[in-house]
GUKELO-747114 format. One record per residue: x, y, z of N, C-alpha, C in turn; residue in one letter. Coordinates in steps of 0.1 Angstrom, whole numbers, plus 5000, padded with zeros to 4 digits. Atoms other than C-alpha are relative to their C-alpha. Layout:
<sites>
XYZXYZXYZa/...
</sites>
This chain:
<sites>
498649965000073547373920500849904992m/499150085008076047243895501349975007t/498850044993078847053911501149974991v/498850025007082347053898500749875005d/499450134996083346683901501349974994t/498750045006086546503894499849964985i/500350045013084946353863499850134991e/500249885008083846703851501350074998n/498749935001087346843858500849944989a/499250075010088946583836499450034986a/500649985013086446653808500150154995k/500049865004086847033809501350065005t/498749954995090547103813500250154998p/499749855003090347463799499050095007d/501049914993087447593821500850105008d/499349904992088547923836499749985015p/500250024985089047913874500550135007q/499649874993089348203899501249985009p/498950024991092748103912500750135005w/499449884996094048453913499250075011a/500949944990091048583933500249935013e/499950084988091748303958501450025006l/498749974995095348433963501149924995g/498950085006097248193941500750074989l/499249945011100048293918499849904988k/500250085012100048163882500949875000d/499250124999102947923889499549915010d/500650094990101247793920498849924994e/501150075006098147713900500549904990y/499550105010100247543873500549885008a/499450114992101947333900498849915005r/501150084996098547223913499549914989i/500450085012097647103878501049894998r/499050115002100946913876499849895011d/500150104989100346743910498849914997i/501250085002096846633900499949934986l/500150055013097446563863498850054992g/501249955006094446773854499750145007r/500449884993092747103864499449955013r/500750034988091547103900498550034999p/501449964999087847093908500050135008t/500149884992086547403925500249985015s/499750044986086647223958501549985003s/498650014999090247123953500750135000e/499449875002091147473942499850085013l/500349934987089547603974501049955011a/499250064990091547363996501550054998m/498649975002094947433979500250155003y/499849854999094347813979500150045015s/499949964986093747834017501249945006v/498950064994096347584026501450044995m/498849955005098947734004500150155002w/499949864997098248084016501250035009s/498949964991100948274035499749965014e/500450024986099048234067500249855004h/500050144997098847854065501349934997c/498950085005101847744045501450065004s/498749934997104547994057501050004988y/499250025012105747984021501150114999k/498949915000107848304025500950005012s/499350004987109048244060500749875003s/499650144996109647864061501649994999k/498550025001113347884049500750065012v/499449944989114148114078499649935013h/500550064988112047934104500749875003l/499250124997114147624100501050015011r/499049984989116547774124499449965014r/500750044987113947714152500049855001f/500050144999113647354143501349945003g/498650054996117447304145500250035014e/499849964986117347484178499449905009l/500750104991114847234193500949895003q/499250124998117346954188501250035010q/498949974992120047144207499750045014e/500349944987118247294236499049935009t/501350044994115347074246500149855006s/499950144996116746734258499349995014v/500750034988114446604285498950115004g/500949904996112246914284498850014990k/501049985010110346934251499349874996l/500850125002107546684247499350004986l/500549985013106046824215500450144995a/499549875005107247114193499550054987g/500549945012107047284160499449904991i/500750095009104647124136498749945007g/501250044993102047034163499150135002e/500949884997099047254173500750105010n/499349924990101147384202501249935006a/498950074994104447314219499749965014g/500250064987104547104251501349985007v/498750024992107247114278499749945013v/500150064987107846914309500450115011d/499749904990107647134340500249945014v/499750074987108246864367498749955007g/501150074992106146654391499049934991n/500950075009104646474361499150094992g/500849915007103046784347500750054987y/499649955012103346914312499250134997a/500749885003102447264300500150024985v/500049975015101447354264499650154999t/500349865002101447714252500450054986f/499849955014101347914220499450144999k/500649875003100748264206499850004985i/500349985015099048344173499450144998e/500549875003097848644155498649994994s/501349985007094348764144500050154996h/499849855003095549104130499050054990n/500949945010093649164098498549995003h/501550014996090249024110499750105011p/500349914989090549254141499950144995s/500249865006090849564119498650004993y/501350015008087849454097498850005010v/501150024991085549354126500749995014e/499150004988087349444159499549905011p/500550094989085049254184500249854996y/499950155004084748924165501449964996q/498650045004088248934151500849975012g/499250024988089748964186499449885008a/500650114992087248724202500349864994a/499750135007087748444176501549975000t/498550034998091548494179500249935013g/499950064987091148404216499549854999v/500650135001088848114207500949904993g/499150095008091247974181501249955007g/498850044993094347974203499649915011i/500450094989092347814231499849854995v/500250135006091347524208501349934996r/498750065003094947474197500649935013d/499550064987095847414234499249885004i/500950114997092847194239500349884992l/499850115009093746984209501349925004a/498850074995097046884227499749915011m/500450084989095046714254500050075014g/499949924987095446994280498750085003a/501149914996092947194300500650144999r/499649865000093347564291499950065014p/500149954987094147754323500350165000v/499849855000094948114312500350054986g/499849945013095248354283500850145003v/499449865000097248674275499850064986m/500149945013097148924247501050114999d/499149895004099649154230499450084989s/500849925009097949444213500850124995l/499449885006099249724190498950084992r/500949925007097250014177500750134995f/499549875005097750344159500050105011g/499949894990098050684177498749995009p/501050014990095950694209498750084996l/501149915003093750984197499549994986d/500450015014093350874161498649944999a/501350065002089850794148500049854998p/499950155003090950454136500249935013d/499850064988092150374171498750005009t/501349984993088850504186499049894996q/500950105005087050254164500449865004r/499550134999089249954168500349955014v/499650054987090649944203498949965009l/501150054991087349934223499449874996p/500650135005086049654201500949895002g/499050114998089249454203500149965015v/499950034986089449484241498749935005v/501350074996085749394245500049864994a/500050145005086249094222500949915008g/499050084992089348964241499349975014v/500650024987087549014274498749925000g/501350075000084148904264500149854997g/499850145003085348574249500749925012y/499350064989087848494276499249995013g/500850004987085548594305498949894999n/501150105002082748374291500549865001c/499450144999085148074289500449975014l/499550034986086148124325501549995001g/498550015000089848174317500550135004l/499449874996091848434335501050064990p/499149935009093648694314501150065009n/499049964990096948734333501150094995v/499049915004099048954312500050044985g/499949965014100049114279500550144999g/499549875003100749454264499050084992e/500849915009099049754248501050114996v/499049905005101349974226499350084988v/500549915010100550264203501250064992f/499049945010102450384172499350034987d/500749975012101450554140500049894989p/499950105011102550254118498949895002t/501050104998099850034134498650054997y/501349955004097050264122499549924988a/500650085011094750054100500749864999r/499350135000097049754108500249965015n/499850044986096449664145500549865001p/499550144998098249364159499249955012l/500850064989096049134180500649865001v/499450134998098248844192499549945013n/500650064989096648604216500849875004a/499350124994098448344239499149935009l/500750084990096948054257501049905006c/499250104993098547814282499049895006v/500850114995097247474292500849905008g/499350094992098147204317499549864999v/500450145000098146824316501049925007m/499050104996099846514329500749954987r/499350045012102446374306499249904991h/500750115007100346074297498750054992e/501249945007097446304285500350064987q/499749945013099346434255499449934988l/500650055012097546394222500650084988h/499449945012098846464187499050004988l/500949995011097146554154500449904989a/499750105011097146244132498849914999k/501150095002094646014116500649864996a/499450135002095945664120498949895003s/500950114997094145324120498949994989g/500950015011092445224088498649955005v/501450044995088645204094499650095011g/500449914990088745454122499150114995n/501049905004085945704121500450145002q/499649865000086346074114498750085005v/501249944994083946274136500250155001i/500049864999083246644133499050045012l/500949964988081846794166500250145004y/500049864997080947134179498950074993g/501049915006079147414162499749964985a/500350025014077447394128500950084991r/499249935010079347514097499150114993t/500749895007078247854083500950074990g/499349925010079348114058501050105006g/499049904994081448314083501449944998d/498650035001085248314078500449944987g/499650055013085148194042501150084994i/498949925006088548294028500750085010g/499449924990089648424061501650014999g/498650005000093248314058500650054987v/499549965013093648384021499750144996s/500549865004091648704017500650105010v/499649904990092548874050501549995004l/498750014993095848744064501149994990a/498950025010097748704031500050114990s/499849895009097449044015500050135008e/500049874993097849414024498650074998t/501249915002095049664028500450124991f/499649895010095149903999499450135004e/500749874997092650164011500550065013d/499449944988093650414037499050095007s/501049914994090350584046499349945012d/500650064988089450344074498749924997g/501350075004086550184054500349864994s/499750135006088349864044499149895004a/500750124995086149644065498849964993g/501350045004082849654048499949884991s/500050115010083549424019500649885005s/499350124995085549184039499449945012r/500650054987083249134069499649854999r/500350145001082048794056501249915003p/498850084998085648674059500449995015s/499750004985085648734097499149905007v/500750104993084648444119499150075011q/500849964990081848484144500149905012v/499850094989082448334179498849995009g/501050034990080248174205500749945012d/499150054990082248144237499249895009p/500750104992079447944255500149864993f/499850125007079647684228501449945002m/498750044998083347674231500249945014e/499950054986083047624269499549855000k/500650145001080847314262501049914993l/499150085008083347194236501249975008l/498850034991086247224261499749895009i/500350104990084547024288499749864994e/500350135007083246764263501349934996c/498850055005086646724248500949945011t/499250054989088346684281499549875006l/500650134996085946404291500349894990q/499650105011086546234257501449955002l/498650044998090246244264500149915013f/499850084987089846114300499549864998s/500550135002087945814287500749924989e/499250075010090545734260499349984987g/500850025012088145774231500550064988l/499549935012090245984208501349954996i/498750055006092945844186500850114993a/499349885006093746174169499050115000g/500849894999092446524170500650124994i/499549885006092646854153498950115001q/501149905000090847184159499850064986d/500349935013089247374130500150155002l/499749865000090747714128500250064986g/499749955014092347874098499949894990g/500250105011091347694066499049895003a/501150084996088647504085500249854996g/500050145004087847154071501249974991l/498950025009090547194044501349975008s/498950024992093147214071499949875009c/500250114990091746954096500249874992a/500050135007091246684070501449974994t/498750025006094546734051501149975010s/498950024990096746764082499849875007e/500250124993095146474100500449884991l/499750115009095446254069501549984998a/498650015004099046344060500949975013s/499250034988100246304097499749865005a/500350134996098645964100500449894990g/499750105010098345674076499950044986d/500049945013097845904047498849994992g/501250015008094345834036498750045009g/501349964993090845974045499050024989m/501249975008087445974029499050075008h/501049914993084946244038498850014992v/501349975006081246274030499550135004v/500249864996080646644029498550025003l/501449984998076846604029499749985015d/500250034986077146484065500450125009r/499549894992078646814077498750095004v/501149934996075946994097500250154997p/499949865005075247344082499150095007l/500949894996073847674094499450064988r/500549945012073347774058500049894989d/500250115010071947504034500450044986s/499649965014072947704003501550004998t/498650005002076647664009500549894990l/499450095010078547503980501149925007a/499050094993081047223988501350085002p/498849934998084047453983499950105011e/500249914989082547704007500049935014e/500050084988082047434033501449965004i/498650034998085647334029500950125005l/499249884996086947694033499550075012m/500549934989084647804061500849995012s/499350004987086347904093499150025012e/500949994989083247884115500749945012s/499350034988084347864151499449885008q/500550104990083947614180499849864993e/500150135006084547304159501349925002r/498950094998086847004164499849884991m/500150125007087646694144500849895007m/499350114992088446364161500049874991a/499950135006089546024148499849905011v/500550084989087845754168499949854995v/500250145004087945374167498649965000e/501550045001084645214156499349965013p/500650054988084045054189499850115010a/500149894990084345384207499050114995s/500949895005081945584185498750025008v/501249984993078845514204500250075013e/499749934988080345624237500450144998r/499649875004081845924220498750094998f/501349925002078346034208499250025012m/500849984987076845974242500550115008e/499449894993079346204258499650144994i/500349875007078746474232498550045003c/501449964997074946454238499950055014r/500149964986075546484275500450155001t/499549864999077346824269499250084990w/500849935010074746924242500950054989d/499049975011077546924216499649914988v/500350075012076546824180501249924996r/498950085006078646534166499549924989a/500450085012078546364132501249934995d/499050075007080546094116500050044986v/500049955014081646244083501049934991i/499150075009084246004071500849895008g/499250114993086845734079501450004994e/498650015004090545664077500149894989v/499950105010091445474045501549974997t/498750045002094545294033500650064987p/499749975014094745463999501150114999a/499149895001097045754007499550124993g/500749885007094545993992499050065010r/501149934993092246244007498850024989l/501149985010088846213989498850055008t/501249944995085746413995498849984991v/501250045008082246313984499050115003e/501149914998079346553978498949964991w/501250045007075946433968500349884991r/499750135007077246093957501150014990g/498949985010080046233935501350055007e/498749964995083746283942500450144995t/499649865003084746653944501450035003v/498649984996088246613959500649865000v/499250125000090846343952501550054999d/498649945000094346463963500949935009v/499050044989097546353980500050095011p/500249914989096946504014501350085003p/498849924996100646604020500250114990r/499849895009100646813989499150125004t/500849894996097847024004500550055013v/499749964987099047034040501550045002a/498649994997102847014039500950034989h/499149995011104247044004499650124991e/500449885008103047393994501350074995g/498849935005105347643978500950055011p/499049954991108547743994500850114993v/499449895007109848083984501450055007y/498749944996113448213987499850154996q/500249865003112248573988501350085000r/498849925000114948823979500050095012p/500049904989116049034009501450075000y/498849924999118549314014499850115010e/500149894990119349574040499550134993r/500649885006117249884032501150124999p/499149895002119150184018499950115011a/500249904990117650404045500649965014w/499650054987119050184074501250085005q/498849934995122450364076499650145005d/500449864995120750714079499249985013d/500750024987118450574106500949985012l/499150034990121250434126500950125004e/499249884997123250754122499350115007a/500849904993120450964136500049985015a/499850034985121750934172499150095008s/500749914991119551074200500950085009p/499049924991122751214216499950154998s/500249865002121951544200498750065005s/501349954995118451574215500250085013l/499949924988117951834242499549925012a/500350074989117951674276499550095012r/500549914988116151804308501250035009p/498849964991118651994330499450065013s/500549954988117852044366498849925005g/501150084993115351904391498650034994g/501449975005112252094378499849934986d/500250065013112851974342499949855001a/500150144999113451614353498749965006l/501450034994110251624374499050014989r/501049985011108251754344500149884990e/499850115009109751484322499549875006t/500550124994108951204346498549995000l/501449995000105351314349499449984986i/500550015014104951354312500249864995r/499850145004106451004306498949915006m/501050084993104150854332498650004994a/501349985006101150994314499949974985a/499950025014102250904279499249874996s/500950115005100250664257500649865003a/499450134999102750374260500449975014n/499650024986103550414297498950025010l/501149984991100250514313499449875005c/500750124994098250274334499149934990s/500850085009096549994314498749955007r/501150064993093849944340498750024993s/501349995007091050074317499849884991w/500050125008091949774295499849885009v/500050124992092749514321498949985009t/501150024992089849584343498849944993d/501050065008087649454315500249854999q/499750145001089349114318499949945014y/500150074987088648864346501449935002d/498750054998092148794359500149895011r/499950094988091248574389499149884999y/500950115001088648334377500749865000v/499450134997089347964385500849995013l/499450004987091148074417501449965001g/498650044999094647974407501050114995n/499149895004095948314395500750055013t/499149954989098848424418500550144997v/499649865005100148724398499350024987l/500649965013098448914370500250144998a/499849865003098449244353499650095012q/498949955007099949484362501449955004p/498750064997102649254375500849974987d/499250015012105549194351499749874992d/500350135006104448834344498749945007a/501150074994101348624350500549885006g/499650124993101748344375498749925004v/501250094997099248054378500549875007i/499750124993099347774403499449884993r/500550115007099047434387499949875009i/500150114991099447204417499950055014d/500349944987097847294450500849955011e/499250064989099747054471501450055001e/498649965000103247144461500250144998s/499849865004102647494450500750034987g/499449985013104147434416499250094991l/500749905009103347714392500750034988g/499449965012104047864359499950154999i/500049865002104948224349500150024985a/500049975014104348384315500050154997m/500049855004105148714298500250014985a/499849975014104948854263500650144999t/499349875002107149144250500450014986d/499549975013108249314219500150154999g/499849865002109549654208500350034985n/499849985014109049754172501050114997g/499149905003111150064174501549955001r/498750075000114149864186500349924988y/499850095011113649614159500250074987t/499849925012113449884132501550055000k/498749954999116750024144501049894997l/499050125002118449674144499149885002d/500950114998116249374137500649885008p/499450114993118749124150500050035015y/500049974985119249304184498550025005s/501449984995115549404185499349885004g/500750134996114349044185500649955013a/499350054987116948964212499550085012q/500549924989115749254233498649965004l/501450054997112149134230500149875008a/499850134992113348784242500650045014l/499449974987115448944269499050065010a/501049934991112549154283499049895005e/500950104996110148864283500649905010a/499350084991112748644299500250065014y/499849924988113448914325498750015008r/501349994994109748964332499649885007n/500250134994109448594340500949995012v/499050024989112648604361499750085012a/500249914989111548894383498949955009v/501050074991108748674397500649895008t/499450114994111248424409500049874993g/500250125008110548184381501349974992a/498950045009113047984360499550004986r/500550015014112548064323500349874993p/499950145005112047744303499949994985l/500350025014110747784268499450134994a/500449885007109648034241499049964989v/500950005011106748084217500150144994t/499849875006106748374192498950034990d/500949955011104448574169500750114992c/499149915008106448744141499150084991l/500949915008104449044127500950104992n/499249925009105949214097499250044988f/500749955012105049394065500049904988g/500150095012104949254029501349924998s/498850085003107348964022500550034986p/499549975014107549093986500950135000e/499049894998109549393999501349955005d/498750064996113249294001500450065014p/499749944987113649544030499349935012g/500750064990110949384050500549865003v/499550144999112249034043501450005007m/498749994993115749144055499750025015w/500349994986114149264088499549875006q/500550134995112348934091501149905002f/498950094999115448724084500950035011a/499149964989117548924108499449975014e/500750024988114948904135499949855004a/500050144997114648524132501349955004v/498750034997118348494132500450045015r/499849954987118548704163499349925011g/500850084990115848514181500549865002l/499550145000117248174172501450005008a/498850004993120748274184499850035014d/500349964987119348434215499549885008g/500650114993117348124225501149895002c/498950104999120447904218500950045012q/499149954990122548124241499349985014q/500750024988119848104268499649865003l/500350144998119347734263498549975001g/501550025000115547754256499649974986m/500650025013113647604227498950094996p/501249945005111247784205499049894997v/500950125001108247544208499050014989t/501049985010106047694181499650155000g/500549865001104248014171499350034988g/500849955011103048214142500750114993n/499449895008104148434114498850084994v/501049925006101948724103500650114991s/499449915010102948904071499050094993l/500949905007101449174049499350095009y/500549904990100849394079500450144995n/499749865005100849724059498850054992q/501049945008098549964042500750074988t/499349955012099750034006501449975002g/498650024999103450084008500650035014d/499549974987103650164045499849885009t/500150114991104549864067500050045014p/499949984986104149834104501550005005i/498750034995107249854126500149855001l/499850144999108749514125499949965014p/500450024986107249354156500049855003t/500050144995108449014168499650005015p/500550014986106448934199500549865006i/499450124994108148684222499249975013v/500650044987106348484249500949905006g/499150094992108448314276499249935011v/500750084989107148034299501149975010l/499150044989108847984333499349915010g/500550094990108447744362500350075014v/499949954986107847864398499949885009v/500050124992108847594423498950005010d/501149994990106347724449499550144999d/500649875003104048004441499850095013v/500149924987103848104478501250095002r/498849914998107348254475500250084988s/499749925012106848434442500250145004r/499749864997107948794440499150094992i/500849905007105349064431500850134998p/499349875001106249414421499250105009y/500649894992105449734441500550005015g/499549984986106849874474498849985010f/501150044991104849744504500250065014r/499849974986106449844537501150115002e/498949904997108350144550501249935006p/498850054995111950084558500749904991g/499350105009112649834530501050084991q/498949935007115849914511499849974985i/500150015014115749984473501349984994i/498850035007118449834451499850004985y/500050005015119149884414501049894996l/499150115005120549564398500350024985l/499649985014122549584366500750134997g/499249885004124649834348499250104992a/500749905007123150164336500950084991t/499249935010124550324304499250104993r/500749895008123750624283499549944987d/500550075012121450434259498550054998e/501349945002118450624244499549974986f/500550035013118150484208498749925001g/501350075000114450384203499350015013g/500649994986113650494239498750075000s/501249934998110350614252500250155002e/499749864998111950934262500250074986w/499849945014113151004226498750014993a/501250015007109750904213499050105005h/501049924993107551094238500350154999v/499649864999109551414242500350064987v/499549945013111051454207499449944988h/500550065012109151224184501149944991g/498850035007112551084174500249845000h/499650145001113550734162501350004992l/498750015007117250674154501049965009g/498950044992120550554166500049855002g/499950144997121250214181499149975012a/500850044988118950024206501049975011p/499150044989120349924240500749884996p/499250125003123049674239499449885007a/500650124995122049314245501249915006v/499050104995124049074268499249895007d/500850114995122148754273500649925011l/499350064988124748614296499750075013d/500349924988124148894320498549985003v/501450024997120348844316499849875008e/500150134993120848484326500550015015r/499549984987122948594356499050075009e/501049934992120248834367498949915004l/501050094997117648564364500449905011a/499550094990119748324385500150075014d/500049934988120248594411498650025006l/501449984996116548664413499449875005l/500550134996115748294416500449975014y/499450034987118048254446499550105010h/500549904991116948574462498549975004a/501350044997113348454459499949885009c/499950124992114148114473500450035014r/499549974986115948264503499250115007d/500849904993113248534510500750135001g/499149884998115748824504499450124993l/500649895007113449044482498550005002v/501449994998109949164488499350054988t/500649965012109349314454501150014989s/499049995011111049314420499250054987a/500649955012110349504388501150024989h/499049995010112149484355500150154995d/499849875006113549804339500049984985l/500050005015112649854302499550134995s/500549875006110450114285499850105011d/500149894991110850444303501049995011g/498950014990113750314325499650005014g/500250014986114050344362498950105005l/501049904996111850654364498649944999g/501350065002108850454351499949895010q/500150114990109650154373499850055014a/500349944987109750374404498650055001l/501449965000106450534394499049895002t/500950114998104750204391500149935013e/499850074988106350064422499450085012s/500649924989105250354445498550014999v/501449995001101750374431499349875003l/500750134998101050004434499349985013r/500650014986100450014472500050135007h/500049874994100650384478501150035009g/498849984992104050374494500950104994m/499149915005106450664491501449944999g/498650055001110250634484500950124999a/498949905001113350844489501149934992r/499050055009115850784461501150094998v/498949915002119350914456500849954987w/499350035012121450924424501449965003v/498650034998124750734425500950104995p/499049905004127850954422500549984986d/499550025013128850794390499050014988d/501149995010125550854371499550144999l/500749885003124051164355498549975004d/501450034996120451204370499149974988p/500950035012118851204335500249864996f/499750135004120650884325499549905011v/500550084989119850734360498549974999f/501450014999116150794356499449944987l/500750025012115450744319500749904990f/499350095009118050514303499249874999s/500750135002116650184289501049894998e/499050115000119749974294499349875004s/500750134997118749604295500749935012s/499550084989119449334321500150075013a/500149934987118349554350498649975006r/501250014992115749534377500250095013a/500049934987114749734408499349915010v/500550094990114149534440499950075013v/500049964986113149604476500449895009s/499550104991114949424504499650035014v/500449984986113649374539501150065008p/499049944990115349584566500649885008h/499350114992117949354582500549894990g/499550105010118549144550501050064990e/499149945009120849394533501349924998e/498750075001124049204542499949874992v/500250135008122748864529499850034986r/500349975014121449024498501250054992f/498849955007124549224489501149894999t/499150125001126648904497499649914988s/500550085012124448724471500550064988l/499649925012125148994445501549994999c/498650005000128849014454500649864996e/499650145003129248634452499949974985g/500250025015128048654416500650114992r/499449885006129948974409499050074991r/501049935008126649124397499950145005f/500149864996126349504396498850035008p/501249974991124149634424500350135007h/499849874993123649974440498850025009a/501149964991121650074471499650154996r/500449875006119650374457498850065008i/501149934993116850444482499449915011g/500750074990114450344509498550034999v/501449985001110650294510499550075013v/500649934989108650524533498550024998d/501549985001105050624540499750155000d/500249855001105451004533499150044989a/500949975011103250984502500650084989g/499249925010105951134480501049914993v/498950065006108351004454501150114999l/499049894999111551204461501349944994e/498750035005114751194441500950115006v/499449904992117051364466501050094992q/499249905007118751684454499450044987g/500649975013116451694423498650045001q/501449965000112751694429499249905009f/501050104994109751534447498650024994s/501449995006106251454435499149935009i/501050064992103251384457499449884992p/500650115007101751044449498750034993l/501349965006098351194443500250064986d/499749935013099751414415500549904990e/499550105009101651124400498949904996l/501150095003098650894402499050064989r/500949945009096451144384500650004986r/499350005014098951174355500049864994a/499750145005099550794353498749934997h/501150095001096050654356498850064993e/501249945006093650894338500050004985s/499949975015094850894302499149914992r/500950085008093050594288498550025003l/501449984996089850654308499550134994a/500449885006089751014295499949994985q/500050025015090350894259498849924996t/501050095004087850614258498750005009f/501149994991085450704286500149915012g/500050094988084850564321499249884998d/
</sites>
């Protein structure tokens, strides 16, 4: 094998190089030559290409994401322990505990190879959490697919669900929440966003840096193979051009292959290494592999590192040095260790049957150098690789079609009139792709492993106990609505934030911090960039208003096939704190005689609604109005109602409105309900409006006075709308009634019929 060394690069300045094939633009390649004062070696070119990819460098989004960094300084005093720029954000949750959480995408790989793409998405986000010093305690997933009955969905969805479940279940991590959404724009561009949360004591926090000249660089975990080579540059930073569903075959080598049992060993091994104080700096190997780990550790530390690539254990001895540097093989970590601690480090790794090799050391030179077979193949300033990539001011403008879209109000759509039509509409909605039961998916996930899960799917948020003695817990939810965001990107992002915030609040938790995964089409389309810029602005303004920092996250661009982008889909994850999980609020009516209240104001708002989508295939008008001050008031009301034991169940109102919330609430425990329509509301608006800042709660008989006093003291809109009974029927008085058996058949059979039992 001929090796392209530094000496050879200097002697052959005009040798052609495949920079375009690696995803670099001509001006980016020219800049690399300027930085180095020569042409890059093939290994250097590989490193720059993956680290300067859209996925790793955020070169098209960085100018807009700065809003989140500014927000951290304003909202996080005394709460944020680590934020944007680290592997994951870390927040103080009280009692000496810290929680780290983050959401990331694995969209393109999951289309190419659904099982491995989704599985390694879970594995990657788990290692991000581990690298902060925390024990991972739970995962969630936010999934988007094309039409439910499309062949593409039939191929992709079962594999993705199996990958998420298979990897997480083998790790022994509960999957406590998430979403599954269907829309034609996600055909051939599924979204697979994975979230992980971990818990630690404050003093256990670790950061990614290589400090201490002479400290040893140790690569441990799985061997390096040919899987995942070019994963971030080939897959995540370009669109799919073909539309026949066959895009995967030529790109399969770019998809990583996961081994969850190896990852489980890696987790336990790493936590013991942390507990004995043997790690001075750490970085997981995910996107861009060794290129990322070495350059980021070096640039965040003393600025120098020397690596001997021959020492990297390989699964494939034919790999060239540039392939080793680009490989995204899973279940690998890199640690910086003081020389005196190396022997004990290796001993612990052997105990856990985890391979570990010293592959380099921290140097004072301020350079990252890589040696292969006795010759230098990389000699670069590490910051230019990891942190000083291109920054683009992509042009953006409001699309010409936006006015027509907003003008296409749903007010002209035919609405059901009379009880029979309302009944038929409610059943049809309950059985629709986006509102039907997700149990076919969630039953494939272990939701209760480890024994600390308090609430999980289908509850509005996942709740996990983190301290057995005090009952301290955390709540998590992810939400996003692409239709709302297409109608109004600014408001759409805030509605995603509001729903995730509300889903955490209805459990009785106090919302604390945000992570996000921003999924959009090509940044080279000015219309897409306008959507992105507006969504970031909306999310930043919303978080500032709610007083919550964005602790980190991910941007996924080029989610489109040819010229057809996905719906703009900002996914927002919210973390909350539950003072005592024993008093958390579940959803679902439990006992006859409990009184049903509707909290919040209901308006005639149907732009982007599930009713318009399911019944009329319509998208147009304005999404529901956002009032984050009211969202905060609702959250405060629910927190105090939970603390005082005034509610027995709570369910947020969002997709499908009150009708869907009532459907899910009566079916949860098989309890019936008699509901009446307030005099000031039209029955259709009452049942199907998607106005925000609302929830439906049940109040124990005898606590109505205290509960209404709580609402009145806060001047919060509330209306008594019904009572729970055991008649086995959902009745809207004066309109219709539906036996629960009929409603259950409609709601729970759709996915099982589509994908098989």
